[in-house]
PDB file of N, H, CA, C and O in Angstrom:
ATOM      1  N   MET A   1      28.391  56.231-126.019  1.00  0.00           N
ATOM      2  CA  MET A   1      26.964  56.097-125.801  1.00  0.00           C
ATOM      3  C   MET A   1      26.458  57.317-125.026  1.00  0.00           C
ATOM      4  O   MET A   1      27.102  57.775-124.082  1.00  0.00           O
ATOM      5  N   ALA A   2      25.322  57.825-125.428  1.00  0.00           N
ATOM      6  H   ALA A   2      24.799  57.454-126.195  1.00  0.00           H
ATOM      7  CA  ALA A   2      24.757  59.012-124.782  1.00  0.00           C
ATOM      8  C   ALA A   2      24.171  58.650-123.420  1.00  0.00           C
ATOM      9  O   ALA A   2      23.635  57.558-123.229  1.00  0.00           O
ATOM     10  N   THR A   3      24.280  59.575-122.488  1.00  0.00           N
ATOM     11  H   THR A   3      24.715  60.462-122.642  1.00  0.00           H
ATOM     12  CA  THR A   3      23.711  59.351-121.157  1.00  0.00           C
ATOM     13  C   THR A   3      22.409  60.113-121.019  1.00  0.00           C
ATOM     14  O   THR A   3      22.155  61.051-121.774  1.00  0.00           O
ATOM     15  N   SER A   4      21.596  59.727-120.078  1.00  0.00           N
ATOM     16  H   SER A   4      21.802  58.965-119.465  1.00  0.00           H
ATOM     17  CA  SER A   4      20.320  60.404-119.851  1.00  0.00           C
ATOM     18  C   SER A   4      20.556  61.726-119.133  1.00  0.00           C
ATOM     19  O   SER A   4      21.638  61.969-118.599  1.00  0.00           O
ATOM     20  N   LYS A   5      19.542  62.573-119.125  1.00  0.00           N
ATOM     21  H   LYS A   5      18.662  62.376-119.558  1.00  0.00           H
ATOM     22  CA  LYS A   5      19.667  63.892-118.498  1.00  0.00           C
ATOM     23  C   LYS A   5      19.736  63.797-116.980  1.00  0.00           C
ATOM     24  O   LYS A   5      20.304  64.684-116.344  1.00  0.00           O
ATOM     25  N   GLY A   6      19.179  62.757-116.384  1.00  0.00           N
ATOM     26  H   GLY A   6      18.718  62.037-116.901  1.00  0.00           H
ATOM     27  CA  GLY A   6      19.394  62.534-114.969  1.00  0.00           C
ATOM     28  C   GLY A   6      18.260  62.892-114.037  1.00  0.00           C
ATOM     29  O   GLY A   6      18.496  62.951-112.830  1.00  0.00           O
ATOM     30  N   GLY A   7      17.052  63.134-114.499  1.00  0.00           N
ATOM     31  H   GLY A   7      16.861  63.086-115.479  1.00  0.00           H
ATOM     32  CA  GLY A   7      15.952  63.473-113.613  1.00  0.00           C
ATOM     33  C   GLY A   7      15.459  62.299-112.799  1.00  0.00           C
ATOM     34  O   GLY A   7      14.853  62.492-111.745  1.00  0.00           O
ATOM     35  N   ARG A   8      15.706  61.079-113.265  1.00  0.00           N
ATOM     36  H   ARG A   8      16.199  60.923-114.121  1.00  0.00           H
ATOM     37  CA  ARG A   8      15.204  59.889-112.586  1.00  0.00           C
ATOM     38  C   ARG A   8      16.311  59.245-111.752  1.00  0.00           C
ATOM     39  O   ARG A   8      17.489  59.291-112.106  1.00  0.00           O
ATOM     40  N   GLU A   9      15.902  58.651-110.645  1.00  0.00           N
ATOM     41  H   GLU A   9      14.945  58.613-110.358  1.00  0.00           H
ATOM     42  CA  GLU A   9      16.855  58.001-109.750  1.00  0.00           C
ATOM     43  C   GLU A   9      16.366  56.586-109.462  1.00  0.00           C
ATOM     44  O   GLU A   9      15.170  56.367-109.266  1.00  0.00           O
ATOM     45  N   LYS A  10      17.287  55.629-109.436  1.00  0.00           N
ATOM     46  H   LYS A  10      18.258  55.807-109.595  1.00  0.00           H
ATOM     47  CA  LYS A  10      16.918  54.247-109.127  1.00  0.00           C
ATOM     48  C   LYS A  10      16.623  54.122-107.641  1.00  0.00           C
ATOM     49  O   LYS A  10      17.352  54.659-106.807  1.00  0.00           O
ATOM     50  N   ILE A  11      15.540  53.406-107.314  1.00  0.00           N
ATOM     51  H   ILE A  11      14.948  52.970-107.992  1.00  0.00           H
ATOM     52  CA  ILE A  11      15.181  53.190-105.915  1.00  0.00           C
ATOM     53  C   ILE A  11      14.897  51.714-105.686  1.00  0.00           C
ATOM     54  O   ILE A  11      14.667  50.960-106.632  1.00  0.00           O
ATOM     55  N   LYS A  12      14.917  51.315-104.436  1.00  0.00           N
ATOM     56  H   LYS A  12      15.105  51.927-103.668  1.00  0.00           H
ATOM     57  CA  LYS A  12      14.680  49.933-104.031  1.00  0.00           C
ATOM     58  C   LYS A  12      13.422  49.897-103.180  1.00  0.00           C
ATOM     59  O   LYS A  12      13.345  50.569-102.152  1.00  0.00           O
ATOM     60  N   LEU A  13      12.425  49.107-103.608  1.00  0.00           N
ATOM     61  H   LEU A  13      12.487  48.561-104.444  1.00  0.00           H
ATOM     62  CA  LEU A  13      11.179  48.963-102.859  1.00  0.00           C
ATOM     63  C   LEU A  13      11.302  47.713-101.999  1.00  0.00           C
ATOM     64  O   LEU A  13      11.210  46.599-102.514  1.00  0.00           O
ATOM     65  N   GLU A  14      11.507  47.879-100.714  1.00  0.00           N
ATOM     66  H   GLU A  14      11.582  48.784-100.296  1.00  0.00           H
ATOM     67  CA  GLU A  14      11.691  46.749 -99.803  1.00  0.00           C
ATOM     68  C   GLU A  14      10.365  46.305 -99.221  1.00  0.00           C
ATOM     69  O   GLU A  14       9.474  47.125 -98.995  1.00  0.00           O
ATOM     70  N   SER A  15      10.231  45.018 -98.979  1.00  0.00           N
ATOM     71  H   SER A  15      10.954  44.352 -99.163  1.00  0.00           H
ATOM     72  CA  SER A  15       9.012  44.454 -98.409  1.00  0.00           C
ATOM     73  C   SER A  15       8.857  44.884 -96.954  1.00  0.00           C
ATOM     74  O   SER A  15       9.830  44.912 -96.200  1.00  0.00           O
ATOM     75  N   THR A  16       7.629  45.218 -96.565  1.00  0.00           N
ATOM     76  H   THR A  16       6.838  45.196 -97.177  1.00  0.00           H
ATOM     77  CA  THR A  16       7.365  45.599 -95.175  1.00  0.00           C
ATOM     78  C   THR A  16       7.159  44.374 -94.287  1.00  0.00           C
ATOM     79  O   THR A  16       7.035  44.510 -93.069  1.00  0.00           O
ATOM     80  N   ALA A  17       7.121  43.177 -94.884  1.00  0.00           N
ATOM     81  H   ALA A  17       7.222  43.068 -95.873  1.00  0.00           H
ATOM     82  CA  ALA A  17       6.948  41.955 -94.111  1.00  0.00           C
ATOM     83  C   ALA A  17       8.250  41.521 -93.433  1.00  0.00           C
ATOM     84  O   ALA A  17       8.239  40.639 -92.575  1.00  0.00           O
ATOM     85  N   GLY A  18       9.363  42.135 -93.815  1.00  0.00           N
ATOM     86  H   GLY A  18       9.372  42.851 -94.513  1.00  0.00           H
ATOM     87  CA  GLY A  18      10.634  41.811 -93.178  1.00  0.00           C
ATOM     88  C   GLY A  18      11.294  40.551 -93.710  1.00  0.00           C
ATOM     89  O   GLY A  18      12.134  39.967 -93.025  1.00  0.00           O
ATOM     90  N   THR A  19      10.936  40.113 -94.920  1.00  0.00           N
ATOM     91  H   THR A  19      10.253  40.587 -95.476  1.00  0.00           H
ATOM     92  CA  THR A  19      11.513  38.898 -95.487  1.00  0.00           C
ATOM     93  C   THR A  19      12.792  39.164 -96.260  1.00  0.00           C
ATOM     94  O   THR A  19      13.516  38.228 -96.598  1.00  0.00           O
ATOM     95  N   GLY A  20      13.080  40.430 -96.547  1.00  0.00           N
ATOM     96  H   GLY A  20      12.491  41.190 -96.272  1.00  0.00           H
ATOM     97  CA  GLY A  20      14.276  40.768 -97.306  1.00  0.00           C
ATOM     98  C   GLY A  20      14.035  40.856 -98.799  1.00  0.00           C
ATOM     99  O   GLY A  20      14.959  41.167 -99.551  1.00  0.00           O
ATOM    100  N   HIS A  21      12.814  40.590 -99.251  1.00  0.00           N
ATOM    101  H   HIS A  21      12.063  40.337 -98.640  1.00  0.00           H
ATOM    102  CA  HIS A  21      12.494  40.671-100.675  1.00  0.00           C
ATOM    103  C   HIS A  21      12.363  42.134-101.084  1.00  0.00           C
ATOM    104  O   HIS A  21      11.854  42.949-100.315  1.00  0.00           O
ATOM    105  N   PHE A  22      12.826  42.475-102.308  1.00  0.00           N
ATOM    106  H   PHE A  22      13.239  41.812-102.933  1.00  0.00           H
ATOM    107  CA  PHE A  22      12.714  43.855-102.781  1.00  0.00           C
ATOM    108  C   PHE A  22      12.535  43.893-104.292  1.00  0.00           C
ATOM    109  O   PHE A  22      12.909  42.958-105.000  1.00  0.00           O
ATOM    110  N   TYR A  23      11.963  44.977-104.768  1.00  0.00           N
ATOM    111  H   TYR A  23      11.659  45.736-104.193  1.00  0.00           H
ATOM    112  CA  TYR A  23      11.842  45.289-106.183  1.00  0.00           C
ATOM    113  C   TYR A  23      12.676  46.536-106.436  1.00  0.00           C
ATOM    114  O   TYR A  23      12.857  47.350-105.531  1.00  0.00           O
ATOM    115  N   THR A  24      13.192  46.700-107.670  1.00  0.00           N
ATOM    116  H   THR A  24      13.045  46.039-108.406  1.00  0.00           H
ATOM    117  CA  THR A  24      13.887  47.928-108.031  1.00  0.00           C
ATOM    118  C   THR A  24      13.086  48.638-109.103  1.00  0.00           C
ATOM    119  O   THR A  24      12.485  48.000-109.967  1.00  0.00           O
ATOM    120  N   THR A  25      13.080  49.952-109.044  1.00  0.00           N
ATOM    121  H   THR A  25      13.568  50.470-108.342  1.00  0.00           H
ATOM    122  CA  THR A  25      12.383  50.783-110.019  1.00  0.00           C
ATOM    123  C   THR A  25      13.063  52.139-110.047  1.00  0.00           C
ATOM    124  O   THR A  25      14.040  52.365-109.334  1.00  0.00           O
ATOM    125  N   SER A  26      12.549  53.037-110.866  1.00  0.00           N
ATOM    126  H   SER A  26      11.755  52.854-111.445  1.00  0.00           H
ATOM    127  CA  SER A  26      13.097  54.389-110.896  1.00  0.00           C
ATOM    128  C   SER A  26      11.997  55.384-110.606  1.00  0.00           C
ATOM    129  O   SER A  26      10.816  55.099-110.809  1.00  0.00           O
ATOM    130  N   LYS A  27      12.390  56.560-110.127  1.00  0.00           N
ATOM    131  H   LYS A  27      13.349  56.792-109.961  1.00  0.00           H
ATOM    132  CA  LYS A  27      11.431  57.570-109.706  1.00  0.00           C
ATOM    133  C   LYS A  27      11.965  58.946-110.078  1.00  0.00           C
ATOM    134  O   LYS A  27      13.162  59.208-109.960  1.00  0.00           O
ATOM    135  N   ASN A  28      11.073  59.822-110.527  1.00  0.00           N
ATOM    136  H   ASN A  28      10.100  59.609-110.623  1.00  0.00           H
ATOM    137  CA  ASN A  28      11.455  61.183-110.857  1.00  0.00           C
ATOM    138  C   ASN A  28      11.413  62.020-109.582  1.00  0.00           C
ATOM    139  O   ASN A  28      10.342  62.216-109.007  1.00  0.00           O
ATOM    140  N   LYS A  29      12.560  62.512-109.139  1.00  0.00           N
ATOM    141  H   LYS A  29      13.430  62.353-109.606  1.00  0.00           H
ATOM    142  CA  LYS A  29      12.662  63.251-107.878  1.00  0.00           C
ATOM    143  C   LYS A  29      11.977  64.617-107.938  1.00  0.00           C
ATOM    144  O   LYS A  29      11.518  65.116-106.910  1.00  0.00           O
ATOM    145  N   LYS A  30      11.899  65.233-109.129  1.00  0.00           N
ATOM    146  H   LYS A  30      12.271  64.827-109.964  1.00  0.00           H
ATOM    147  CA  LYS A  30      11.292  66.565-109.238  1.00  0.00           C
ATOM    148  C   LYS A  30       9.778  66.509-109.108  1.00  0.00           C
ATOM    149  O   LYS A  30       9.189  67.337-108.414  1.00  0.00           O
ATOM    150  N   THR A  31       9.137  65.544-109.766  1.00  0.00           N
ATOM    151  H   THR A  31       9.615  64.871-110.330  1.00  0.00           H
ATOM    152  CA  THR A  31       7.676  65.487-109.756  1.00  0.00           C
ATOM    153  C   THR A  31       7.122  64.727-108.567  1.00  0.00           C
ATOM    154  O   THR A  31       5.956  64.903-108.214  1.00  0.00           O
ATOM    155  N   MET A  32       7.941  63.879-107.935  1.00  0.00           N
ATOM    156  H   MET A  32       8.889  63.736-108.221  1.00  0.00           H
ATOM    157  CA  MET A  32       7.468  63.057-106.822  1.00  0.00           C
ATOM    158  C   MET A  32       8.534  63.007-105.725  1.00  0.00           C
ATOM    159  O   MET A  32       9.204  61.986-105.571  1.00  0.00           O
ATOM    160  N   PRO A  33       8.702  64.092-104.961  1.00  0.00           N
ATOM    161  CA  PRO A  33       9.777  64.124-103.961  1.00  0.00           C
ATOM    162  C   PRO A  33       9.511  63.274-102.717  1.00  0.00           C
ATOM    163  O   PRO A  33      10.451  62.958-101.988  1.00  0.00           O
ATOM    164  N   GLU A  34       8.247  62.894-102.454  1.00  0.00           N
ATOM    165  H   GLU A  34       7.483  63.151-103.046  1.00  0.00           H
ATOM    166  CA  GLU A  34       7.929  62.120-101.247  1.00  0.00           C
ATOM    167  C   GLU A  34       8.242  60.630-101.451  1.00  0.00           C
ATOM    168  O   GLU A  34       8.530  60.193-102.565  1.00  0.00           O
ATOM    169  N   LYS A  35       8.182  59.872-100.372  1.00  0.00           N
ATOM    170  H   LYS A  35       7.948  60.227 -99.467  1.00  0.00           H
ATOM    171  CA  LYS A  35       8.436  58.435-100.432  1.00  0.00           C
ATOM    172  C   LYS A  35       7.310  57.715-101.161  1.00  0.00           C
ATOM    173  O   LYS A  35       6.154  58.134-101.103  1.00  0.00           O
ATOM    174  N   MET A  36       7.657  56.624-101.850  1.00  0.00           N
ATOM    175  H   MET A  36       8.596  56.284-101.897  1.00  0.00           H
ATOM    176  CA  MET A  36       6.657  55.820-102.545  1.00  0.00           C
ATOM    177  C   MET A  36       6.122  54.756-101.596  1.00  0.00           C
ATOM    178  O   MET A  36       6.864  54.216-100.776  1.00  0.00           O
ATOM    179  N   SER A  37       4.848  54.463-101.710  1.00  0.00           N
ATOM    180  H   SER A  37       4.246  54.901-102.376  1.00  0.00           H
ATOM    181  CA  SER A  37       4.231  53.410-100.921  1.00  0.00           C
ATOM    182  C   SER A  37       3.342  52.604-101.860  1.00  0.00           C
ATOM    183  O   SER A  37       2.238  53.032-102.197  1.00  0.00           O
ATOM    184  N   ILE A  38       3.826  51.436-102.282  1.00  0.00           N
ATOM    185  H   ILE A  38       4.722  51.088-102.009  1.00  0.00           H
ATOM    186  CA  ILE A  38       3.122  50.617-103.265  1.00  0.00           C
ATOM    187  C   ILE A  38       2.932  49.215-102.703  1.00  0.00           C
ATOM    188  O   ILE A  38       3.850  48.658-102.100  1.00  0.00           O
ATOM    189  N   MET A  39       1.745  48.643-102.897  1.00  0.00           N
ATOM    190  H   MET A  39       1.001  49.096-103.387  1.00  0.00           H
ATOM    191  CA  MET A  39       1.489  47.259-102.502  1.00  0.00           C
ATOM    192  C   MET A  39       2.011  46.335-103.609  1.00  0.00           C
ATOM    193  O   MET A  39       1.454  46.315-104.707  1.00  0.00           O
ATOM    194  N   LYS A  40       3.067  45.577-103.332  1.00  0.00           N
ATOM    195  H   LYS A  40       3.519  45.594-102.440  1.00  0.00           H
ATOM    196  CA  LYS A  40       3.630  44.633-104.285  1.00  0.00           C
ATOM    197  C   LYS A  40       3.608  43.240-103.662  1.00  0.00           C
ATOM    198  O   LYS A  40       3.543  43.101-102.440  1.00  0.00           O
ATOM    199  N   PHE A  41       3.662  42.205-104.511  1.00  0.00           N
ATOM    200  H   PHE A  41       3.715  42.318-105.503  1.00  0.00           H
ATOM    201  CA  PHE A  41       3.612  40.826-104.035  1.00  0.00           C
ATOM    202  C   PHE A  41       4.968  40.399-103.497  1.00  0.00           C
ATOM    203  O   PHE A  41       5.993  40.588-104.154  1.00  0.00           O
ATOM    204  N   ASP A  42       4.971  39.825-102.304  1.00  0.00           N
ATOM    205  H   ASP A  42       4.140  39.672-101.771  1.00  0.00           H
ATOM    206  CA  ASP A  42       6.173  39.271-101.691  1.00  0.00           C
ATOM    207  C   ASP A  42       6.060  37.754-101.779  1.00  0.00           C
ATOM    208  O   ASP A  42       5.250  37.163-101.065  1.00  0.00           O
ATOM    209  N   PRO A  43       6.853  37.103-102.640  1.00  0.00           N
ATOM    210  CA  PRO A  43       6.736  35.652-102.798  1.00  0.00           C
ATOM    211  C   PRO A  43       7.160  34.861-101.559  1.00  0.00           C
ATOM    212  O   PRO A  43       6.707  33.731-101.373  1.00  0.00           O
ATOM    213  N   LYS A  44       8.008  35.423-100.720  1.00  0.00           N
ATOM    214  H   LYS A  44       8.375  36.341-100.872  1.00  0.00           H
ATOM    215  CA  LYS A  44       8.423  34.721 -99.502  1.00  0.00           C
ATOM    216  C   LYS A  44       7.305  34.724 -98.467  1.00  0.00           C
ATOM    217  O   LYS A  44       7.098  33.731 -97.770  1.00  0.00           O
ATOM    218  N   ALA A  45       6.574  35.853 -98.365  1.00  0.00           N
ATOM    219  H   ALA A  45       6.742  36.660 -98.932  1.00  0.00           H
ATOM    220  CA  ALA A  45       5.445  35.947 -97.436  1.00  0.00           C
ATOM    221  C   ALA A  45       4.160  35.433 -98.088  1.00  0.00           C
ATOM    222  O   ALA A  45       3.174  35.173 -97.399  1.00  0.00           O
ATOM    223  N   ARG A  46       4.171  35.288 -99.409  1.00  0.00           N
ATOM    224  H   ARG A  46       4.972  35.500 -99.969  1.00  0.00           H
ATOM    225  CA  ARG A  46       3.047  34.811-100.221  1.00  0.00           C
ATOM    226  C   ARG A  46       1.806  35.691-100.064  1.00  0.00           C
ATOM    227  O   ARG A  46       0.687  35.188 -99.963  1.00  0.00           O
ATOM    228  N   LYS A  47       2.017  37.016-100.045  1.00  0.00           N
ATOM    229  H   LYS A  47       2.926  37.424-100.127  1.00  0.00           H
ATOM    230  CA  LYS A  47       0.901  37.959-100.010  1.00  0.00           C
ATOM    231  C   LYS A  47       1.384  39.335-100.464  1.00  0.00           C
ATOM    232  O   LYS A  47       2.586  39.580-100.562  1.00  0.00           O
ATOM    233  N   HIS A  48       0.441  40.222-100.736  1.00  0.00           N
ATOM    234  H   HIS A  48      -0.536  40.023-100.656  1.00  0.00           H
ATOM    235  CA  HIS A  48       0.760  41.597-101.089  1.00  0.00           C
ATOM    236  C   HIS A  48       1.021  42.384 -99.803  1.00  0.00           C
ATOM    237  O   HIS A  48       0.199  42.397 -98.886  1.00  0.00           O
ATOM    238  N   VAL A  49       2.170  43.031 -99.758  1.00  0.00           N
ATOM    239  H   VAL A  49       2.838  43.021-100.502  1.00  0.00           H
ATOM    240  CA  VAL A  49       2.520  43.840 -98.586  1.00  0.00           C
ATOM    241  C   VAL A  49       2.970  45.219 -99.032  1.00  0.00           C
ATOM    242  O   VAL A  49       3.310  46.058 -98.197  1.00  0.00           O
TER     243      VAL A  49
END
């Protein structure tokens, strides 16, 4: 099976509410070298954090 070229890296988006909930996604390190900050829903806190 062919592998990808490797520009993207898997990252873990952890909740800022401290509940331990997280989402996983991938990010291109060349075009976006800074940290991601996204408001996602935390079902344990029952709000967007």
